[in-house]
PDB file of N, CA, C and O in Angstrom:
ATOM      1  N   UNK A   1     154.533  62.828  79.865  1.00  0.00           N
ATOM      2  CA  UNK A   1     154.906  61.589  80.545  1.00  0.00           C
ATOM      3  C   UNK A   1     155.088  60.455  79.536  1.00  0.00           C
ATOM      4  O   UNK A   1     156.004  59.641  79.655  1.00  0.00           O
ATOM      5  N   UNK A   2     154.205  60.420  78.550  1.00  0.00           N
ATOM      6  CA  UNK A   2     154.330  59.358  77.547  1.00  0.00           C
ATOM      7  C   UNK A   2     155.635  59.480  76.765  1.00  0.00           C
ATOM      8  O   UNK A   2     156.253  58.471  76.428  1.00  0.00           O
ATOM      9  N   UNK A   3     156.050  60.699  76.480  1.00  0.00           N
ATOM     10  CA  UNK A   3     157.317  60.892  75.766  1.00  0.00           C
ATOM     11  C   UNK A   3     158.487  60.366  76.589  1.00  0.00           C
ATOM     12  O   UNK A   3     159.396  59.733  76.052  1.00  0.00           O
ATOM     13  N   UNK A   4     158.463  60.630  77.892  1.00  0.00           N
ATOM     14  CA  UNK A   4     159.512  60.129  78.776  1.00  0.00           C
ATOM     15  C   UNK A   4     159.503  58.604  78.790  1.00  0.00           C
ATOM     16  O   UNK A   4     160.548  57.972  78.640  1.00  0.00           O
ATOM     17  N   UNK A   5     158.319  58.014  78.970  1.00  0.00           N
ATOM     18  CA  UNK A   5     158.213  56.553  78.998  1.00  0.00           C
ATOM     19  C   UNK A   5     158.722  55.942  77.699  1.00  0.00           C
ATOM     20  O   UNK A   5     159.438  54.940  77.708  1.00  0.00           O
ATOM     21  N   UNK A   6     158.348  56.551  76.598  1.00  0.00           N
ATOM     22  CA  UNK A   6     158.769  56.057  75.294  1.00  0.00           C
ATOM     23  C   UNK A   6     160.283  56.142  75.135  1.00  0.00           C
ATOM     24  O   UNK A   6     160.910  55.215  74.623  1.00  0.00           O
ATOM     25  N   UNK A   7     160.865  57.246  75.572  1.00  0.00           N
ATOM     26  CA  UNK A   7     162.307  57.446  75.431  1.00  0.00           C
ATOM     27  C   UNK A   7     163.096  56.415  76.215  1.00  0.00           C
ATOM     28  O   UNK A   7     164.029  55.814  75.682  1.00  0.00           O
ATOM     29  N   UNK A   8     162.732  56.202  77.483  1.00  0.00           N
ATOM     30  CA  UNK A   8     163.542  55.255  78.253  1.00  0.00           C
ATOM     31  C   UNK A   8     163.243  53.807  77.875  1.00  0.00           C
ATOM     32  O   UNK A   8     164.141  52.967  77.942  1.00  0.00           O
ATOM     33  N   UNK A   9     162.017  53.490  77.481  1.00  0.00           N
ATOM     34  CA  UNK A   9     161.716  52.131  77.026  1.00  0.00           C
ATOM     35  C   UNK A   9     162.453  51.835  75.726  1.00  0.00           C
ATOM     36  O   UNK A   9     162.962  50.731  75.532  1.00  0.00           O
ATOM     37  N   UNK A  10     162.509  52.826  74.834  1.00  0.00           N
ATOM     38  CA  UNK A  10     163.235  52.635  73.586  1.00  0.00           C
ATOM     39  C   UNK A  10     164.735  52.478  73.831  1.00  0.00           C
ATOM     40  O   UNK A  10     165.401  51.721  73.125  1.00  0.00           O
ATOM     41  N   UNK A  11     165.268  53.183  74.820  1.00  0.00           N
ATOM     42  CA  UNK A  11     166.688  53.038  75.165  1.00  0.00           C
ATOM     43  C   UNK A  11     166.972  51.618  75.656  1.00  0.00           C
ATOM     44  O   UNK A  11     167.999  51.032  75.312  1.00  0.00           O
ATOM     45  N   UNK A  12     166.078  51.078  76.445  1.00  0.00           N
ATOM     46  CA  UNK A  12     166.224  49.685  76.897  1.00  0.00           C
ATOM     47  C   UNK A  12     166.169  48.757  75.688  1.00  0.00           C
ATOM     48  O   UNK A  12     166.969  47.829  75.575  1.00  0.00           O
ATOM     49  N   UNK A  13     165.228  49.011  74.792  1.00  0.00           N
ATOM     50  CA  UNK A  13     165.102  48.202  73.583  1.00  0.00           C
ATOM     51  C   UNK A  13     166.348  48.237  72.721  1.00  0.00           C
ATOM     52  O   UNK A  13     166.726  47.221  72.137  1.00  0.00           O
ATOM     53  N   UNK A  14     166.990  49.388  72.631  1.00  0.00           N
ATOM     54  CA  UNK A  14     168.225  49.497  71.845  1.00  0.00           C
ATOM     55  C   UNK A  14     169.328  48.625  72.432  1.00  0.00           C
ATOM     56  O   UNK A  14     170.069  47.974  71.696  1.00  0.00           O
ATOM     57  N   UNK A  15     169.434  48.612  73.740  1.00  0.00           N
ATOM     58  CA  UNK A  15     170.443  47.765  74.387  1.00  0.00           C
ATOM     59  C   UNK A  15     170.125  46.296  74.127  1.00  0.00           C
ATOM     60  O   UNK A  15     171.019  45.500  73.840  1.00  0.00           O
ATOM     61  N   UNK A  16     168.852  45.947  74.230  1.00  0.00           N
ATOM     62  CA  UNK A  16     168.446  44.560  73.978  1.00  0.00           C
ATOM     63  C   UNK A  16     168.767  44.177  72.533  1.00  0.00           C
ATOM     64  O   UNK A  16     169.283  43.087  72.283  1.00  0.00           O
ATOM     65  N   UNK A  17     168.467  45.060  71.586  1.00  0.00           N
ATOM     66  CA  UNK A  17     168.745  44.771  70.172  1.00  0.00           C
ATOM     67  C   UNK A  17     170.232  44.546  69.937  1.00  0.00           C
ATOM     68  O   UNK A  17     170.620  43.616  69.230  1.00  0.00           O
ATOM     69  N   UNK A  18     171.056  45.390  70.525  1.00  0.00           N
ATOM     70  CA  UNK A  18     172.507  45.245  70.362  1.00  0.00           C
ATOM     71  C   UNK A  18     173.004  43.945  70.980  1.00  0.00           C
ATOM     72  O   UNK A  18     173.873  43.275  70.422  1.00  0.00           O
ATOM     73  N   UNK A  19     172.451  43.598  72.122  1.00  0.00           N
ATOM     74  CA  UNK A  19     172.926  42.445  72.867  1.00  0.00           C
ATOM     75  C   UNK A  19     172.428  41.122  72.284  1.00  0.00           C
ATOM     76  O   UNK A  19     173.132  40.114  72.348  1.00  0.00           O
ATOM     77  N   UNK A  20     171.226  41.119  71.719  1.00  0.00           N
ATOM     78  CA  UNK A  20     170.614  39.870  71.273  1.00  0.00           C
ATOM     79  C   UNK A  20     170.539  39.720  69.771  1.00  0.00           C
ATOM     80  O   UNK A  20     170.330  38.618  69.262  1.00  0.00           O
ATOM     81  N   UNK A  21     170.709  40.831  69.049  1.00  0.00           N
ATOM     82  CA  UNK A  21     170.560  40.859  67.594  1.00  0.00           C
ATOM     83  C   UNK A  21     169.117  40.592  67.154  1.00  0.00           C
ATOM     84  O   UNK A  21     168.875  40.210  66.010  1.00  0.00           O
ATOM     85  N   UNK A  22     168.162  40.795  68.066  1.00  0.00           N
ATOM     86  CA  UNK A  22     166.752  40.717  67.687  1.00  0.00           C
ATOM     87  C   UNK A  22     166.425  41.879  66.759  1.00  0.00           C
ATOM     88  O   UNK A  22     167.085  42.917  66.818  1.00  0.00           O
ATOM     89  N   UNK A  23     165.418  41.725  65.903  1.00  0.00           N
ATOM     90  CA  UNK A  23     164.984  42.858  65.087  1.00  0.00           C
ATOM     91  C   UNK A  23     164.567  44.023  65.997  1.00  0.00           C
ATOM     92  O   UNK A  23     164.057  43.799  67.095  1.00  0.00           O
ATOM     93  N   UNK A  24     164.781  45.249  65.548  1.00  0.00           N
ATOM     94  CA  UNK A  24     164.462  46.409  66.391  1.00  0.00           C
ATOM     95  C   UNK A  24     163.036  46.422  66.938  1.00  0.00           C
ATOM     96  O   UNK A  24     162.827  46.799  68.091  1.00  0.00           O
ATOM     97  N   UNK A  25     162.058  46.018  66.137  1.00  0.00           N
ATOM     98  CA  UNK A  25     160.679  46.060  66.611  1.00  0.00           C
ATOM     99  C   UNK A  25     160.447  45.056  67.746  1.00  0.00           C
ATOM    100  O   UNK A  25     159.679  45.332  68.667  1.00  0.00           O
ATOM    101  N   UNK A  26     161.100  43.906  67.685  1.00  0.00           N
ATOM    102  CA  UNK A  26     160.975  42.905  68.750  1.00  0.00           C
ATOM    103  C   UNK A  26     161.702  43.365  70.007  1.00  0.00           C
ATOM    104  O   UNK A  26     161.193  43.212  71.118  1.00  0.00           O
ATOM    105  N   UNK A  27     162.887  43.926  69.829  1.00  0.00           N
ATOM    106  CA  UNK A  27     163.637  44.441  70.975  1.00  0.00           C
ATOM    107  C   UNK A  27     162.903  45.598  71.634  1.00  0.00           C
ATOM    108  O   UNK A  27     162.931  45.738  72.856  1.00  0.00           O
ATOM    109  N   UNK A  28     162.240  46.433  70.823  1.00  0.00           N
ATOM    110  CA  UNK A  28     161.462  47.546  71.375  1.00  0.00           C
ATOM    111  C   UNK A  28     160.313  47.031  72.233  1.00  0.00           C
ATOM    112  O   UNK A  28     160.008  47.604  73.278  1.00  0.00           O
ATOM    113  N   UNK A  29     159.677  45.950  71.791  1.00  0.00           N
ATOM    114  CA  UNK A  29     158.601  45.351  72.590  1.00  0.00           C
ATOM    115  C   UNK A  29     159.127  44.887  73.942  1.00  0.00           C
ATOM    116  O   UNK A  29     158.495  45.125  74.971  1.00  0.00           O
ATOM    117  N   UNK A  30     160.275  44.229  73.945  1.00  0.00           N
ATOM    118  CA  UNK A  30     160.860  43.773  75.207  1.00  0.00           C
ATOM    119  C   UNK A  30     161.257  44.960  76.082  1.00  0.00           C
ATOM    120  O   UNK A  30     161.098  44.909  77.302  1.00  0.00           O
ATOM    121  N   UNK A  31     161.770  46.025  75.472  1.00  0.00           N
ATOM    122  CA  UNK A  31     162.103  47.238  76.227  1.00  0.00           C
ATOM    123  C   UNK A  31     160.868  47.831  76.880  1.00  0.00           C
ATOM    124  O   UNK A  31     160.903  48.221  78.047  1.00  0.00           O
ATOM    125  N   UNK A  32     159.782  47.899  76.132  1.00  0.00           N
ATOM    126  CA  UNK A  32     158.528  48.412  76.700  1.00  0.00           C
ATOM    127  C   UNK A  32     158.028  47.512  77.823  1.00  0.00           C
ATOM    128  O   UNK A  32     157.525  47.998  78.836  1.00  0.00           O
ATOM    129  N   UNK A  33     158.165  46.213  77.643  1.00  0.00           N
ATOM    130  CA  UNK A  33     157.702  45.275  78.676  1.00  0.00           C
ATOM    131  C   UNK A  33     158.495  45.439  79.971  1.00  0.00           C
ATOM    132  O   UNK A  33     157.916  45.479  81.057  1.00  0.00           O
ATOM    133  N   UNK A  34     159.813  45.534  79.856  1.00  0.00           N
ATOM    134  CA  UNK A  34     160.633  45.712  81.054  1.00  0.00           C
ATOM    135  C   UNK A  34     160.351  47.051  81.729  1.00  0.00           C
ATOM    136  O   UNK A  34     160.272  47.129  82.955  1.00  0.00           O
ATOM    137  N   UNK A  35     160.200  48.093  80.932  1.00  0.00           N
ATOM    138  CA  UNK A  35     159.887  49.411  81.501  1.00  0.00           C
ATOM    139  C   UNK A  35     158.526  49.384  82.196  1.00  0.00           C
ATOM    140  O   UNK A  35     158.364  49.946  83.280  1.00  0.00           O
ATOM    141  N   UNK A  36     157.567  48.740  81.576  1.00  0.00           N
ATOM    142  CA  UNK A  36     156.234  48.636  82.181  1.00  0.00           C
ATOM    143  C   UNK A  36     156.254  47.845  83.476  1.00  0.00           C
ATOM    144  O   UNK A  36     155.586  48.208  84.444  1.00  0.00           O
ATOM    145  N   UNK A  37     157.021  46.764  83.491  1.00  0.00           N
ATOM    146  CA  UNK A  37     157.128  45.965  84.712  1.00  0.00           C
ATOM    147  C   UNK A  37     157.718  46.811  85.839  1.00  0.00           C
ATOM    148  O   UNK A  37     157.263  46.739  86.980  1.00  0.00           O
ATOM    149  N   UNK A  38     158.718  47.602  85.517  1.00  0.00           N
ATOM    150  CA  UNK A  38     159.342  48.453  86.532  1.00  0.00           C
ATOM    151  C   UNK A  38     158.350  49.484  87.060  1.00  0.00           C
ATOM    152  O   UNK A  38     158.282  49.730  88.264  1.00  0.00           O
ATOM    153  N   UNK A  39     157.590  50.080  86.162  1.00  0.00           N
ATOM    154  CA  UNK A  39     156.617  51.099  86.578  1.00  0.00           C
ATOM    155  C   UNK A  39     155.522  50.518  87.463  1.00  0.00           C
ATOM    156  O   UNK A  39     155.207  51.071  88.517  1.00  0.00           O
ATOM    157  N   UNK A  40     154.955  49.424  87.038  1.00  0.00           N
ATOM    158  CA  UNK A  40     153.867  48.809  87.805  1.00  0.00           C
ATOM    159  C   UNK A  40     154.380  48.329  89.154  1.00  0.00           C
ATOM    160  O   UNK A  40     153.692  48.465  90.166  1.00  0.00           O
ATOM    161  N   UNK A  41     155.577  47.771  89.172  1.00  0.00           N
ATOM    162  CA  UNK A  41     156.157  47.304  90.432  1.00  0.00           C
ATOM    163  C   UNK A  41     156.416  48.470  91.380  1.00  0.00           C
ATOM    164  O   UNK A  41     156.163  48.366  92.580  1.00  0.00           O
ATOM    165  N   UNK A  42     156.914  49.568  90.847  1.00  0.00           N
ATOM    166  CA  UNK A  42     157.168  50.750  91.679  1.00  0.00           C
ATOM    167  C   UNK A  42     155.872  51.299  92.260  1.00  0.00           C
ATOM    168  O   UNK A  42     155.821  51.680  93.429  1.00  0.00           O
ATOM    169  N   UNK A  43     154.825  51.337  91.439  1.00  0.00           N
ATOM    170  CA  UNK A  43     153.534  51.823  91.954  1.00  0.00           C
ATOM    171  C   UNK A  43     153.011  50.905  93.056  1.00  0.00           C
ATOM    172  O   UNK A  43     152.487  51.375  94.066  1.00  0.00           O
ATOM    173  N   UNK A  44     153.156  49.598  92.856  1.00  0.00           N
ATOM    174  CA  UNK A  44     152.713  48.670  93.898  1.00  0.00           C
ATOM    175  C   UNK A  44     153.514  48.886  95.182  1.00  0.00           C
ATOM    176  O   UNK A  44     152.954  48.901  96.279  1.00  0.00           O
ATOM    177  N   UNK A  45     154.832  49.053  95.033  1.00  0.00           N
ATOM    178  CA  UNK A  45     155.669  49.265  96.211  1.00  0.00           C
ATOM    179  C   UNK A  45     155.188  50.491  96.982  1.00  0.00           C
ATOM    180  O   UNK A  45     155.137  50.467  98.212  1.00  0.00           O
ATOM    181  N   UNK A  46     154.840  51.551  96.276  1.00  0.00           N
ATOM    182  CA  UNK A  46     154.325  52.758  96.940  1.00  0.00           C
ATOM    183  C   UNK A  46     153.046  52.462  97.715  1.00  0.00           C
ATOM    184  O   UNK A  46     152.820  53.026  98.786  1.00  0.00           O
ATOM    185  N   UNK A  47     152.214  51.583  97.176  1.00  0.00           N
ATOM    186  CA  UNK A  47     150.963  51.222  97.843  1.00  0.00           C
ATOM    187  C   UNK A  47     151.184  50.438  99.139  1.00  0.00           C
ATOM    188  O   UNK A  47     150.295  50.387  99.990  1.00  0.00           O
ATOM    189  N   UNK A  48     152.354  49.832  99.293  1.00  0.00           N
ATOM    190  CA  UNK A  48     152.605  49.028 100.497  1.00  0.00           C
ATOM    191  C   UNK A  48     152.916  49.889 101.712  1.00  0.00           C
ATOM    192  O   UNK A  48     153.011  49.375 102.826  1.00  0.00           O
ATOM    193  N   UNK A  49     153.077  51.206 101.507  1.00  0.00           N
ATOM    194  CA  UNK A  49     153.308  52.136 102.623  1.00  0.00           C
ATOM    195  C   UNK A  49     154.458  51.716 103.530  1.00  0.00           C
ATOM    196  O   UNK A  49     154.372  51.822 104.754  1.00  0.00           O
ATOM    197  N   UNK A  50     155.525  51.245 102.918  1.00  0.00           N
ATOM    198  CA  UNK A  50     156.709  50.887 103.691  1.00  0.00           C
ATOM    199  C   UNK A  50     156.675  49.494 104.287  1.00  0.00           C
ATOM    200  O   UNK A  50     157.598  49.110 105.004  1.00  0.00           O
ATOM    201  N   UNK A  51     155.623  48.722 104.004  1.00  0.00           N
ATOM    202  CA  UNK A  51     155.556  47.364 104.539  1.00  0.00           C
ATOM    203  C   UNK A  51     156.405  46.366 103.750  1.00  0.00           C
ATOM    204  O   UNK A  51     156.595  45.224 104.169  1.00  0.00           O
ATOM    205  N   UNK A  52     156.905  46.813 102.615  1.00  0.00           N
ATOM    206  CA  UNK A  52     157.806  45.994 101.815  1.00  0.00           C
ATOM    207  C   UNK A  52     159.106  46.772 101.664  1.00  0.00           C
ATOM    208  O   UNK A  52     159.124  47.862 101.092  1.00  0.00           O
ATOM    209  N   UNK A  53     160.173  46.215 102.173  1.00  0.00           N
ATOM    210  CA  UNK A  53     161.473  46.872 102.129  1.00  0.00           C
ATOM    211  C   UNK A  53     161.873  47.166 100.680  1.00  0.00           C
ATOM    212  O   UNK A  53     161.760  46.300  99.814  1.00  0.00           O
ATOM    213  N   UNK A  54     162.334  48.378 100.425  1.00  0.00           N
ATOM    214  CA  UNK A  54     162.707  48.788  99.075  1.00  0.00           C
ATOM    215  C   UNK A  54     163.816  47.909  98.510  1.00  0.00           C
ATOM    216  O   UNK A  54     163.769  47.540  97.337  1.00  0.00           O
ATOM    217  N   UNK A  55     164.805  47.570  99.316  1.00  0.00           N
ATOM    218  CA  UNK A  55     165.897  46.721  98.832  1.00  0.00           C
ATOM    219  C   UNK A  55     165.383  45.335  98.434  1.00  0.00           C
ATOM    220  O   UNK A  55     165.799  44.781  97.416  1.00  0.00           O
ATOM    221  N   UNK A  56     164.489  44.789  99.232  1.00  0.00           N
ATOM    222  CA  UNK A  56     163.906  43.475  98.932  1.00  0.00           C
ATOM    223  C   UNK A  56     163.099  43.559  97.641  1.00  0.00           C
ATOM    224  O   UNK A  56     163.236  42.709  96.761  1.00  0.00           O
ATOM    225  N   UNK A  57     162.258  44.588  97.531  1.00  0.00           N
ATOM    226  CA  UNK A  57     161.433  44.751  96.331  1.00  0.00           C
ATOM    227  C   UNK A  57     162.306  44.911  95.089  1.00  0.00           C
ATOM    228  O   UNK A  57     162.044  44.296  94.055  1.00  0.00           O
ATOM    229  N   UNK A  58     163.330  45.728  95.193  1.00  0.00           N
ATOM    230  CA  UNK A  58     164.226  45.953  94.057  1.00  0.00           C
ATOM    231  C   UNK A  58     164.908  44.668  93.632  1.00  0.00           C
ATOM    232  O   UNK A  58     165.002  44.376  92.440  1.00  0.00           O
ATOM    233  N   UNK A  59     165.379  43.911  94.585  1.00  0.00           N
ATOM    234  CA  UNK A  59     166.061  42.648  94.277  1.00  0.00           C
ATOM    235  C   UNK A  59     165.111  41.650  93.621  1.00  0.00           C
ATOM    236  O   UNK A  59     165.497  40.960  92.678  1.00  0.00           O
ATOM    237  N   UNK A  60     163.891  41.569  94.102  1.00  0.00           N
ATOM    238  CA  UNK A  60     162.918  40.644  93.520  1.00  0.00           C
ATOM    239  C   UNK A  60     162.640  40.986  92.061  1.00  0.00           C
ATOM    240  O   UNK A  60     162.653  40.105  91.201  1.00  0.00           O
ATOM    241  N   UNK A  61     162.393  42.241  91.783  1.00  0.00           N
ATOM    242  CA  UNK A  61     162.077  42.640  90.417  1.00  0.00           C
ATOM    243  C   UNK A  61     163.307  42.527  89.520  1.00  0.00           C
ATOM    244  O   UNK A  61     163.201  42.128  88.360  1.00  0.00           O
ATOM    245  N   UNK A  62     164.460  42.876  90.056  1.00  0.00           N
ATOM    246  CA  UNK A  62     165.702  42.729  89.304  1.00  0.00           C
ATOM    247  C   UNK A  62     165.897  41.269  88.888  1.00  0.00           C
ATOM    248  O   UNK A  62     166.196  40.986  87.728  1.00  0.00           O
ATOM    249  N   UNK A  63     165.729  40.350  89.829  1.00  0.00           N
ATOM    250  CA  UNK A  63     165.931  38.931  89.527  1.00  0.00           C
ATOM    251  C   UNK A  63     164.906  38.427  88.522  1.00  0.00           C
ATOM    252  O   UNK A  63     165.243  37.663  87.617  1.00  0.00           O
ATOM    253  N   UNK A  64     163.663  38.850  88.676  1.00  0.00           N
ATOM    254  CA  UNK A  64     162.627  38.443  87.730  1.00  0.00           C
ATOM    255  C   UNK A  64     162.955  38.935  86.322  1.00  0.00           C
ATOM    256  O   UNK A  64     162.894  38.170  85.359  1.00  0.00           O
ATOM    257  N   UNK A  65     163.300  40.210  86.211  1.00  0.00           N
ATOM    258  CA  UNK A  65     163.613  40.788  84.903  1.00  0.00           C
ATOM    259  C   UNK A  65     164.857  40.142  84.304  1.00  0.00           C
ATOM    260  O   UNK A  65     164.858  39.776  83.129  1.00  0.00           O
ATOM    261  N   UNK A  66     165.910  39.999  85.097  1.00  0.00           N
ATOM    262  CA  UNK A  66     167.167  39.465  84.585  1.00  0.00           C
ATOM    263  C   UNK A  66     167.013  38.020  84.129  1.00  0.00           C
ATOM    264  O   UNK A  66     167.512  37.644  83.068  1.00  0.00           O
ATOM    265  N   UNK A  67     166.335  37.224  84.915  1.00  0.00           N
ATOM    266  CA  UNK A  67     166.160  35.819  84.517  1.00  0.00           C
ATOM    267  C   UNK A  67     165.312  35.701  83.267  1.00  0.00           C
ATOM    268  O   UNK A  67     165.526  34.803  82.453  1.00  0.00           O
ATOM    269  N   UNK A  68     164.361  36.589  83.105  1.00  0.00           N
ATOM    270  CA  UNK A  68     163.540  36.564  81.905  1.00  0.00           C
ATOM    271  C   UNK A  68     164.312  36.998  80.674  1.00  0.00           C
ATOM    272  O   UNK A  68     164.291  36.311  79.653  1.00  0.00           O
ATOM    273  N   UNK A  69     164.996  38.134  80.763  1.00  0.00           N
ATOM    274  CA  UNK A  69     165.698  38.669  79.596  1.00  0.00           C
ATOM    275  C   UNK A  69     166.932  37.836  79.264  1.00  0.00           C
ATOM    276  O   UNK A  69     167.376  37.823  78.116  1.00  0.00           O
ATOM    277  N   UNK A  70     167.483  37.150  80.239  1.00  0.00           N
ATOM    278  CA  UNK A  70     168.672  36.336  79.962  1.00  0.00           C
ATOM    279  C   UNK A  70     168.348  35.122  79.095  1.00  0.00           C
ATOM    280  O   UNK A  70     169.259  34.436  78.634  1.00  0.00           O
ATOM    281  N   UNK A  71     167.074  34.851  78.870  1.00  0.00           N
ATOM    282  CA  UNK A  71     166.683  33.744  78.008  1.00  0.00           C
ATOM    283  C   UNK A  71     166.810  34.115  76.530  1.00  0.00           C
ATOM    284  O   UNK A  71     166.572  33.283  75.654  1.00  0.00           O
ATOM    285  N   UNK A  72     167.181  35.352  76.261  1.00  0.00           N
ATOM    286  CA  UNK A  72     167.414  35.806  74.896  1.00  0.00           C
ATOM    287  C   UNK A  72     168.923  35.891  74.713  1.00  0.00           C
ATOM    288  O   UNK A  72     169.528  36.923  75.007  1.00  0.00           O
ATOM    289  N   UNK A  73     169.537  34.807  74.228  1.00  0.00           N
ATOM    290  CA  UNK A  73     171.017  34.786  74.158  1.00  0.00           C
ATOM    291  C   UNK A  73     171.553  35.723  73.091  1.00  0.00           C
ATOM    292  O   UNK A  73     170.875  36.098  72.135  1.00  0.00           O
ATOM    293  N   UNK A  74     172.816  36.080  73.314  1.00  0.00           N
ATOM    294  CA  UNK A  74     173.538  36.853  72.305  1.00  0.00           C
ATOM    295  C   UNK A  74     173.744  35.978  71.081  1.00  0.00           C
ATOM    296  O   UNK A  74     173.985  34.775  71.187  1.00  0.00           O
ATOM    297  N   UNK A  75     173.645  36.597  69.937  1.00  0.00           N
ATOM    298  CA  UNK A  75     173.956  35.895  68.692  1.00  0.00           C
ATOM    299  C   UNK A  75     175.459  35.950  68.484  1.00  0.00           C
ATOM    300  O   UNK A  75     176.115  36.928  68.845  1.00  0.00           O
ATOM    301  N   UNK A  76     176.000  34.879  67.892  1.00  0.00           N
ATOM    302  CA  UNK A  76     177.436  34.905  67.638  1.00  0.00           C
ATOM    303  C   UNK A  76     177.749  35.484  66.283  1.00  0.00           C
ATOM    304  O   UNK A  76     178.917  35.579  65.907  1.00  0.00           O
TER     305      UNK A  76
END
């Protein structure tokens, strides 16, 4: 499981590095953070036993993540 988590978090970090020109180690940290947020949010959603609509939950987390990561502008 850790290998899977590492692989997809690193893939997110690679996209962040390309998009922002952050150093790879910094982009990897942001990739891990976004992946972790998604995992924890998904586990919480499962705990709600259907009391929180999946579309609503997805949109909330998407907006939170996007607004946060969008604060790292592309370098020219």
